[in-house]
C-alpha positions as CSV (number, residue, x, y, z in Angstrom):
1,M,16.0,-15.0,110.1
2,F,19.1,-16.0,112.0
3,F,21.6,-18.0,110.0
4,I,22.2,-20.8,112.5
5,Q,19.0,-22.8,112.9
6,D,19.9,-26.1,114.5
7,T,22.7,-28.2,116.0
8,S,23.7,-29.8,112.7
9,E,24.7,-26.4,111.4
10,I,27.0,-25.9,114.5
11,Q,28.5,-29.3,113.9
12,K,29.9,-28.1,110.6
13,F,32.4,-26.0,112.5
14,I,33.0,-27.6,115.9
15,G,32.3,-30.9,117.6
16,I,29.5,-31.0,120.1
17,N,27.3,-33.8,121.5
18,A,24.5,-35.0,119.3
19,D,22.1,-34.6,122.2
20,F,23.0,-30.9,122.8
21,N,19.9,-28.7,123.5
22,F,20.1,-26.1,120.7
23,D,17.8,-23.7,122.5
24,I,20.4,-23.1,125.2
25,L,22.9,-21.8,122.7
26,K,20.4,-20.0,120.4
27,P,20.5,-16.6,122.2
28,H,24.3,-16.5,122.0
29,L,24.3,-17.3,118.3
30,N,21.7,-14.6,117.6
31,W,23.7,-12.1,119.7
32,A,26.9,-12.9,117.9
33,Q,25.3,-12.4,114.5
34,E,23.6,-9.1,115.3
35,S,26.5,-7.7,117.2
36,Y,29.2,-8.1,114.6
37,L,28.0,-8.8,111.1
38,P,26.0,-5.6,110.3
39,D,29.0,-3.4,111.0
40,L,31.4,-5.8,109.3
41,L,29.4,-6.3,106.1
42,G,27.1,-3.2,105.8
43,A,24.5,-3.6,103.1
44,L,25.9,-7.0,102.2
45,Y,24.6,-8.3,105.6
46,D,21.1,-7.2,104.6
47,K,21.5,-9.1,101.4
48,L,22.5,-12.3,103.3
49,V,19.5,-11.9,105.6
50,Y,17.2,-11.5,102.6
51,V,18.6,-14.7,101.0
52,S,18.3,-16.5,104.3
53,N,14.7,-15.5,104.6
54,Y,13.4,-15.8,101.0
55,G,16.0,-17.7,99.1
56,Y,17.9,-16.7,95.9
57,S,16.2,-14.6,93.3
58,Q,16.4,-15.8,89.7
59,Q,19.1,-13.3,89.0
60,D,21.2,-14.4,92.0
61,L,20.7,-18.1,91.5
62,T,23.8,-18.4,89.3
63,Q,25.9,-16.9,92.1
64,K,24.6,-19.4,94.7
65,P,27.9,-21.3,95.0
66,V,29.8,-18.1,95.8
67,F,27.2,-17.0,98.4
68,D,27.2,-20.5,99.9
69,V,30.9,-20.2,100.7
70,L,30.3,-16.8,102.2
71,F,27.6,-18.1,104.4
72,D,29.9,-20.8,105.6
73,K,32.6,-18.3,106.5
74,V,30.1,-16.0,108.2
75,N,28.6,-18.8,110.2
76,S,32.0,-19.9,111.4
77,V,32.4,-16.4,112.9
78,I,29.0,-16.6,114.5
79,V,29.5,-20.1,115.9
80,H,33.0,-19.6,117.4
81,I,32.2,-16.2,118.9
82,A,28.9,-17.5,120.4
83,V,30.2,-20.6,122.0
84,F,33.8,-19.6,123.0
85,D,32.8,-20.0,126.6
86,W,31.1,-23.3,126.1
87,L,32.9,-25.5,123.6
88,S,35.4,-28.2,124.3
89,I,39.1,-28.7,123.4
90,A,41.4,-31.5,124.5
91,G,39.2,-33.6,126.8
92,I,36.4,-31.1,127.6
93,S,32.9,-32.0,126.6
94,L,30.0,-29.6,126.0
95,S,26.6,-30.5,127.5
96,D,23.5,-28.7,128.5
97,I,25.0,-27.7,131.9
98,G,28.3,-26.5,130.7
99,L,31.9,-27.7,130.2
100,H,33.1,-31.1,131.5
101,R,36.3,-32.9,131.6
102,L,36.0,-36.5,130.5
103,E,37.6,-39.3,132.6
104,S,37.6,-43.0,131.8
105,E,36.4,-45.2,134.6
106,M,35.4,-48.8,135.1
107,G,32.1,-49.2,133.2
108,G,32.6,-46.2,130.8
109,T,33.3,-42.5,130.6
110,T,31.9,-40.1,133.1
111,R,31.5,-36.3,133.0
112,K,33.0,-34.1,135.7
113,S,33.3,-30.3,136.0
114,A,36.1,-28.9,133.8
115,Y,39.2,-27.6,135.5
116,Q,39.5,-23.8,135.5
117,Y,42.5,-23.8,133.2
118,Q,40.6,-26.0,130.7
119,E,37.7,-23.5,130.7
120,L,40.0,-20.5,130.2
121,S,41.9,-22.3,127.4
122,A,38.6,-23.1,125.6
123,K,37.3,-19.6,126.0
124,E,40.5,-18.0,124.6
125,F,40.8,-20.5,121.8
126,Y,37.3,-20.1,120.4
127,R,37.2,-16.4,121.0
128,K,40.4,-15.9,119.0
129,R,39.2,-18.3,116.3
130,G,35.9,-16.4,115.9
131,F,37.3,-12.9,115.7
132,N,40.2,-13.9,113.4
133,A,37.6,-15.6,111.1
134,M,36.3,-12.1,110.4
135,D,39.5,-11.4,108.4
136,N,38.7,-14.5,106.3
137,V,35.2,-13.2,105.6
138,L,36.6,-9.8,104.4
139,K,39.3,-11.4,102.2
140,Y,36.7,-13.6,100.5
141,V,34.3,-10.7,100.0
142,I,37.1,-8.5,98.4
143,Q,38.1,-11.4,96.2
144,N,34.6,-11.6,94.9
145,I,33.7,-7.9,95.0
146,T,32.1,-8.0,91.5
147,I,29.5,-10.3,93.0
148,F,29.2,-8.8,96.5
149,T,28.6,-5.3,95.2
150,E,26.5,-4.3,98.2
151,F,29.8,-4.3,100.2
152,L,31.0,-1.3,98.3
153,T,28.9,1.0,100.3
154,S,29.9,-0.3,103.7
155,E,32.1,1.4,106.2
156,S,34.3,-1.7,106.3
157,Y,35.0,-1.3,102.6
158,K,35.9,2.3,103.0
159,N,38.3,1.4,105.8
160,L,39.9,-1.4,103.8
161,T,40.5,1.0,100.9
162,T,41.5,4.2,102.6
163,D,42.9,3.4,106.1
164,I,46.6,3.5,106.4
165,I,46.5,0.2,108.4
166,P,43.3,-1.4,107.1
167,N,43.5,-4.9,108.6
168,T,45.1,-7.3,111.0
169,T,47.5,-8.7,108.5
170,I,49.1,-5.3,107.7
171,F,49.3,-4.3,111.3
172,N,50.9,-7.6,112.1
173,K,53.7,-7.0,109.6
174,H,54.7,-3.9,111.5
175,Y,54.0,-5.0,115.1
176,N,53.4,-8.6,115.8
177,I,50.0,-9.1,117.5
178,G,49.8,-12.8,116.6
179,G,47.3,-12.1,113.8
180,S,44.6,-11.3,116.4
181,M,41.6,-9.6,114.8
182,L,40.2,-9.1,118.3
183,L,43.2,-7.1,119.3
184,F,43.3,-5.2,116.1
185,M,39.7,-4.1,116.7
186,K,40.6,-2.9,120.2
187,L,43.6,-1.0,118.8
188,K,41.8,0.8,116.0
189,P,40.8,3.8,118.2
190,F,44.5,4.2,119.2
191,I,45.6,4.0,115.6
192,H,43.2,6.9,114.9
193,D,44.6,8.8,117.9
194,A,48.2,8.3,116.6
195,E,47.1,9.7,113.2
196,V,45.5,12.7,114.7
197,F,48.0,13.6,117.4
198,D,51.3,12.3,115.9
199,I,51.2,11.9,112.1
200,I,49.1,14.8,111.0
201,P,50.9,17.4,113.1
202,A,54.2,16.1,111.7
203,I,53.3,16.2,108.0
204,G,50.2,18.2,107.6
205,N,46.6,17.2,107.0
206,T,46.7,17.6,103.2
207,L,49.6,15.2,102.7
208,F,48.0,12.8,105.1
209,E,44.8,12.7,103.1
210,N,46.8,12.4,99.9
211,T,48.5,9.4,101.5
212,K,45.2,7.8,102.3
213,A,44.1,8.3,98.7
214,N,47.2,6.4,97.5
215,V,47.3,3.8,100.3
216,N,46.8,0.9,97.9
217,A,49.5,2.0,95.5
218,T,52.1,-0.7,94.8
219,Q,54.6,1.5,93.0
220,G,55.6,5.2,93.2
221,S,56.7,7.6,95.8
222,Y,53.8,7.0,98.3
223,A,54.3,3.2,98.2
224,T,58.1,3.4,98.7
225,L,58.8,6.6,100.7
226,I,55.7,7.3,102.9
227,I,53.4,4.3,103.5
228,P,55.9,1.8,105.0
229,A,57.4,4.2,107.5
230,M,54.0,5.7,108.3
231,R,52.6,2.2,109.0
232,R,55.5,1.3,111.2
233,A,55.2,4.5,113.1
234,L,51.4,4.1,113.5
235,A,51.6,0.5,114.8
236,N,54.2,1.3,117.5
237,L,52.5,4.6,118.5
238,A,49.1,2.8,118.7
239,I,50.6,0.1,120.9
240,A,52.1,2.6,123.2
241,R,48.8,4.5,123.5
242,G,46.9,1.3,124.0
243,I,49.1,0.2,126.8
244,E,48.8,3.5,128.6
245,A,45.0,3.6,128.2
246,C,44.0,-0.1,128.6
247,S,46.8,-1.9,130.4
248,I,47.5,-4.0,127.2
249,N,50.2,-6.5,128.2
250,L,52.6,-8.7,126.4
251,V,52.3,-12.3,127.4
252,E,54.8,-15.1,127.4
253,D,54.5,-16.2,123.7
254,G,55.8,-12.8,122.6
255,A,53.3,-12.6,119.7
256,R,50.1,-11.7,121.5
257,L,48.8,-8.8,123.4
258,I,46.0,-9.1,125.9
259,V,43.5,-6.5,127.0
260,R,42.4,-7.1,130.5
261,D,38.6,-7.6,130.4
262,S,35.9,-9.7,131.9
263,F,37.1,-12.8,130.0
264,N,40.7,-12.4,131.1
265,S,40.4,-11.3,134.7
266,N,43.0,-13.9,135.8
267,I,45.8,-12.4,133.7
268,E,48.6,-11.1,135.8
269,T,49.7,-7.5,135.1
270,I,53.4,-6.8,134.6
271,S,55.2,-4.5,136.9
272,K,54.8,-0.7,136.5
273,P,58.5,-0.2,135.7
274,D,58.4,-2.9,133.0
275,L,55.2,-1.5,131.6
276,S,56.8,1.9,131.5
277,K,59.8,0.5,129.6
278,L,57.5,-1.2,127.1
279,I,55.6,2.1,126.5
280,A,58.9,3.9,126.1
281,V,60.3,1.4,123.6
282,C,57.1,1.5,121.5
283,R,56.9,5.3,121.7
284,N,60.6,5.7,120.8
285,T,60.3,3.3,117.9
286,G,57.2,5.1,116.6
287,E,58.9,8.5,116.9
288,N,62.0,7.2,115.1
289,Y,59.9,5.9,112.2
290,L,58.0,9.2,112.2
291,G,61.4,11.0,111.9
292,L,62.3,8.6,109.0
293,L,59.0,9.4,107.3
294,C,59.7,13.2,107.5
295,S,63.3,12.7,106.3
296,N,62.1,10.7,103.3
297,I,59.7,13.5,102.4
298,R,62.3,16.3,102.9
299,A,64.7,14.4,100.6
300,N,62.0,14.2,97.9
301,I,60.1,17.4,98.7
302,N,59.4,18.1,95.0
303,Q,57.1,15.0,95.0
304,F,55.3,16.1,98.1
305,P,54.7,19.9,97.8
306,S,51.9,19.8,100.4
307,F,54.3,18.8,103.2
308,I,54.2,21.0,106.2
309,D,57.5,20.5,108.0
310,S,56.3,21.3,111.5
311,R,59.3,19.5,113.0
312,T,61.8,22.1,111.7
313,A,59.6,25.1,111.2
314,P,60.7,28.2,113.1
315,L,58.7,29.4,116.1
316,D,56.8,32.6,116.2
317,N,57.6,34.0,119.6
318,T,56.0,37.5,119.1
319,D,53.5,36.6,121.8
320,K,55.6,35.0,124.5
321,K,52.6,33.3,125.9
322,L,52.0,31.3,122.7
323,L,54.3,29.1,120.7
324,T,53.0,28.8,117.1
325,F,54.5,27.7,113.8
326,Y,54.7,29.9,110.8
């Protein structure tokens, strides 16, 4: 069973006309639920589907208030993602034939087609709201992990507990992306690339894996000497790689990055020289923090015996065609 069953459930999260035809929106709601929640929640999603279909078991009944809050947070994600290209803000009304701007005239209010800027603003607002709400879902689940034990087996939980940059909030501390969950999701492959091609060659795979095992430490050498510099390096290197691969551009508010896609086809690209400068700045900043990371390790080498100092290791030039490290 899909979680959103009628218009009244949508109205918990956004304002729509009482006469709205729910069947028009239903396919979008179902798509949003099936496209994002299984990967986000893992086995916990299956538990929510079971509860939605059959109700609470006697054992789970005492936990119903906690599950009800989770359903509300999950449904907010579904609703906002599903209707980001339909819903209204600031003078736009949603009806069965799309978005309208409202204008007062003699005899009452009439509906007219929305201006393009109003449609684009509505799409962007609700799309951001939906994707960012995923962070709220994960935070709530973690806060109640003793109840939502199914989540412990999910890929999301593994990422939250072992990734060097596990979520939007932490990425945002090291490179401001406006708290955008959507952008963070798009940047994750580039974070991985920066780990594989920049971090691991610089410090060695063993130390990198040890860092992941200690990523949630709040005290000690990993928390103070490695993780902050590594996160700052990864964030900047991922941004540089993302710009090169996807034409990710800074926009005028300075806090947000936009990936050019079908929903943002009207966004103007910045000039190639400026784009190259931005890539160079991010790459240089990332490299500098990577250098700081290696310096911190060298200065405390007794605490990190697995460190492979590839940046200063001598070259083996026996075979002149190959350059390899001892």
